[in-house]
C-alpha positions in Angstrom: 13.4 -48.7 -66.7 16.2 -49.9 -69.0 18.9 -48.5 -66.8 17.6 -50.7 -63.9 18.1 -53.9 -65.9 21.2 -56.0 -65.3 22.8 -59.2 -66.7 20.5 -61.9 -67.6 17.4 -59.8 -67.1 18.7 -57.3 -69.6 19.6 -60.1 -72.0 16.0 -61.4 -71.7 14.6 -57.9 -72.4 16.9 -57.6 -75.4 15.8 -61.0 -76.7 12.2 -60.2 -76.2 12.5 -56.8 -78.0 14.5 -58.4 -80.8 11.9 -61.2 -81.3 9.1 -58.7 -81.3 10.9 -56.4 -83.8 10.8 -53.5 -81.4 14.0 -51.9 -82.6 13.6 -48.6 -80.9 13.4 -50.6 -77.6 16.4 -52.6 -78.6 18.4 -49.4 -79.2 17.4 -48.1 -75.7 18.4 -51.4 -74.1 21.8 -51.4 -76.0 22.5 -47.9 -74.6 21.8 -49.2 -71.1 24.1 -52.2 -71.7 26.9 -50.0 -72.9 26.4 -47.3 -70.3 27.8 -49.4 -67.5 28.8 -52.9 -66.6 25.7 -54.8 -67.6 27.2 -58.2 -67.5 26.5 -58.7 -71.2 29.4 -59.8 -73.3 30.7 -56.8 -75.4 30.5 -58.8 -78.6 26.8 -59.6 -78.1 26.1 -55.9 -77.4 28.0 -54.9 -80.6 26.0 -57.5 -82.7 22.7 -56.3 -81.3 23.6 -52.7 -81.7 24.5 -53.2 -85.4 21.4 -55.3 -85.9 19.2 -52.5 -84.4 20.8 -49.9 -86.6 20.2 -52.0 -89.7 16.6 -52.6 -88.9 15.9 -49.0 -87.9 17.4 -47.9 -91.2 15.3 -50.3 -93.1 12.1 -49.2 -91.2 12.9 -45.6 -92.1 12.7 -46.3 -95.9 9.3 -45.6 -97.5 9.8 -48.3 -100.1 12.7 -50.7 -99.7 14.2 -51.7 -103.0 17.9 -52.7 -103.2 20.1 -49.8 -104.4 23.6 -48.7 -104.0 22.5 -45.4 -102.4 21.8 -47.3 -99.2 25.5 -47.7 -98.5 26.0 -44.7 -96.3 23.1 -45.6 -94.1 24.6 -49.0 -93.3 28.3 -48.2 -93.1 28.7 -48.0 -89.3 26.7 -51.2 -88.7 28.8 -53.1 -91.3 32.0 -51.9 -89.7 30.8 -53.2 -86.3 29.9 -56.6 -87.8 33.2 -57.0 -89.7 35.0 -56.2 -86.4 33.1 -59.1 -84.8 34.2 -61.5 -87.5 37.8 -60.6 -86.7 37.3 -61.2 -82.9 38.0 -64.8 -81.8 36.0 -64.3 -78.7 32.9 -63.6 -80.8 32.9 -66.9 -82.7 29.3 -67.7 -81.4 28.1 -64.5 -83.2 29.7 -65.3 -86.6 26.5 -66.8 -88.2 24.4 -63.9 -87.2 27.1 -61.3 -88.1 27.6 -62.8 -91.6 23.8 -63.0 -92.2 23.4 -59.4 -91.1 26.3 -58.4 -93.5 24.5 -60.4 -96.3 21.3 -58.4 -95.6 23.2 -55.2 -95.9 24.8 -56.3 -99.1 21.3 -57.2 -100.5 20.0 -53.8 -99.5 22.9 -52.2 -101.3 22.0 -54.2 -104.5 25.2 -56.4 -104.2 23.5 -59.8 -104.7 26.7 -61.8 -105.4 28.3 -60.4 -102.2 25.1 -61.3 -100.3 25.1 -64.9 -101.5 28.8 -65.2 -100.9 28.3 -64.1 -97.2 25.4 -66.4 -96.9 27.4 -69.3 -98.2 30.4 -68.4 -95.9 28.0 -68.4 -92.9 27.7 -72.1 -93.1 24.0 -71.9 -92.3 23.2 -74.6 -94.9 25.6 -77.0 -93.1 24.6 -76.1 -89.6 22.7 -78.8 -87.8 22.6 -77.1 -84.4 19.6 -75.5 -82.7 19.2 -71.8 -83.2 20.7 -69.6 -80.4 17.6 -67.5 -80.3 14.3 -67.0 -82.2 15.9 -64.0 -83.8 18.6 -66.2 -85.2 16.0 -68.5 -86.7 14.4 -65.5 -88.3 17.7 -64.3 -89.7 18.3 -67.7 -91.3 14.8 -67.6 -92.9 15.5 -64.1 -94.2 18.9 -65.2 -95.6 17.3 -68.1 -97.6 14.7 -65.5 -99.0 17.5 -63.1 -99.8 19.5 -65.9 -101.5 16.5 -66.8 -103.7 15.8 -63.1 -104.6 19.5 -62.6 -105.5 19.7 -65.8 -107.6 16.5 -64.7 -109.6 18.5 -61.7 -110.9 21.3 -63.8 -112.2 21.9 -65.0 -115.7 21.8 -68.7 -116.4 24.8 -70.4 -114.7 26.5 -73.7 -114.6 24.1 -76.5 -115.0 21.6 -74.5 -117.0 18.3 -72.7 -116.3 16.7 -75.8 -114.8 19.3 -76.1 -112.1 19.2 -72.4 -111.4 15.5 -72.5 -111.0 15.7 -75.5 -108.6 18.2 -73.7 -106.4 15.9 -70.6 -106.4 12.8 -72.7 -105.5 14.8 -74.6 -102.9 15.9 -71.3 -101.2 12.3 -70.0 -101.1 11.0 -73.3 -99.8 13.6 -73.4 -97.0 12.7 -69.7 -96.2 9.0 -70.6 -96.0 9.7 -73.7 -93.8 11.9 -71.7 -91.4 9.4 -68.8 -91.3 6.6 -71.2 -90.4 8.8 -72.6 -87.6 9.6 -69.0 -86.4 5.9 -68.0 -86.3 5.0 -71.2 -84.4 7.8 -70.6 -81.9 6.9 -66.9 -81.6 3.3 -67.7 -80.8 4.4 -70.1 -78.1 6.6 -67.3 -76.7 4.0 -64.6 -76.8 1.2 -66.8 -75.7 2.7 -69.3 -73.2 -0.6 -70.5 -71.9 -1.8 -71.5 -75.4 1.5 -73.1 -76.4 2.0 -75.4 -73.5 
């Protein structure tokens, strides 16, 4: 079926599978997009391919706890994402690419790198609507990752109270965005009830 999809229909199928977290379906659709002229921009295909690889890797882990041994399982995905950051035509993908790289850094137990990538993404300054439901979820995850990473740090500038406020603020923002995500997801999956 995936090979029969083209252009905007293929993109819609990819968005749906990403929103549902159906990563094996996403991987199938990416193959279809790459196998011939699908009409999808190559940078979008690369982003989604890297994302699917990351998510499938994470799903394959029995218990996910950040550790450096995860590096090899994420290497190819990270290389694709870094290549996107160097591509001027992929500027619309920078936020998602940086947040996915931050997720990889967190999984590799590199908290400071993860927070640096999150800060570089500019997500806290962005006042634009999310490109997709998946982008909303990535930002919610990034706030949670930032909070988890900061919990591991020693007391920093401004003292323990300031550090705690930043951690709580990250978790509150993650919760707020997750609630928005779930609400929008319900509307998408149940259009008759949402409208």
